[in-house]
C-alpha positions in Angstrom: 63.8 79.8 91.9 60.4 81.5 92.2 59.9 85.1 92.9 58.5 85.5 96.4 56.6 88.7 95.5 55.0 87.5 92.3 51.5 88.9 91.8 51.8 91.2 94.8 51.8 94.9 95.3 55.6 94.9 95.3 56.9 95.2 91.8 59.2 92.4 90.8 62.0 93.6 88.5 64.4 91.8 86.2 67.9 92.7 84.9 66.4 94.3 81.7 64.6 96.9 83.9 68.0 98.4 84.9 70.6 100.4 83.0 74.2 101.0 84.1 75.8 104.3 83.2 79.3 105.1 84.4 79.1 102.8 87.4 75.8 104.2 88.5 72.7 102.0 88.3 69.3 103.3 87.2 65.8 101.9 86.7 64.8 102.4 83.1 62.6 105.4 82.3 59.0 105.1 83.3 59.3 102.4 85.9 59.3 104.9 88.9 56.2 106.7 87.7 57.8 109.8 89.2 57.9 108.4 92.7 60.8 107.5 95.0 61.1 103.9 96.2 63.0 101.2 97.9 64.4 98.2 96.1 64.5 94.9 98.1 67.2 92.6 96.7 66.6 89.0 97.9 67.2 85.3 97.4 64.2 83.0 97.7 66.0 80.6 99.9 66.9 83.3 102.4 64.9 82.9 105.7 65.1 86.6 106.6 63.9 87.6 103.1 60.9 85.3 103.6 60.2 86.7 107.1 60.2 90.3 105.8 58.0 89.6 102.8 54.7 90.5 104.6 56.2 93.7 105.9 57.2 94.8 102.4 53.8 93.8 100.9 52.0 95.8 103.6 54.2 98.9 103.1 53.7 98.7 99.3 49.9 98.6 99.7 50.0 101.4 102.3 52.0 103.8 100.1 50.9 102.5 96.7 50.4 106.0 95.1 53.1 107.8 97.0 56.2 105.6 97.2 57.2 102.4 95.3 58.5 99.1 96.6 60.4 97.0 94.1 62.0 93.6 94.5 64.8 91.8 92.6 65.3 88.1 93.0 69.0 87.5 92.3 68.4 83.8 91.9 66.2 84.3 88.9 68.7 82.9 86.4 66.2 82.8 83.6 66.3 86.6 83.4 70.0 86.9 84.3 69.2 88.8 87.5 72.4 87.4 89.2 74.3 89.8 86.9 73.0 92.7 89.0 74.6 91.7 92.3 77.9 93.3 91.5 76.6 96.6 90.1 74.2 96.9 93.1 77.0 95.9 95.5 74.9 93.1 97.1 76.9 91.4 99.9 74.0 90.2 102.2 70.4 89.2 101.8 68.1 91.0 102.0 69.8 94.1 100.7 68.0 97.4 100.3 68.5 100.3 98.0 66.9 103.7 97.7 65.5 104.5 94.2 65.1 108.2 93.4 62.2 109.3 91.2 64.6 109.8 88.3 65.5 106.1 88.6 68.9 106.4 90.2 69.6 103.6 92.6 71.5 104.6 95.8 72.5 103.0 99.0 69.8 102.8 101.7 71.4 103.7 105.0 68.5 103.3 107.4 67.7 100.1 109.3 65.4 97.5 107.8 62.9 97.4 110.7 59.4 98.4 109.9 59.4 101.6 112.1 62.7 102.8 110.5 61.5 102.0 107.0 58.2 103.9 107.6 60.2 106.9 108.9 62.5 106.8 105.8 59.5 106.6 103.4 57.7 109.5 105.0 60.9 111.6 104.9 61.5 110.7 101.3 58.0 110.8 99.7 
């Protein structure tokens, strides 16, 4: 299935962009460009994922040089992205993770509404 963020300001990732070390998940070196970020984990068939697409695109453009927005299509079987659902503990779509500037992927504990996401980004820039 197609990536919903293809060619957008949100950076689409694939399985090979990650590394797993002692049950921790990291983005490979250089992908964060020294910035914190949020990883949006989605399925293209998910209506809620489709409804939040524009919000994530706008946020990615707004914070382009200060905070990164990434996306992972777990239904991209060509790149084996489905293999990342277990290490990333994906149980619902969309799922969100906080990505530290060192690449470590952590749980995102805030709400997914635009005002809450904006507060989270400003606090973690």
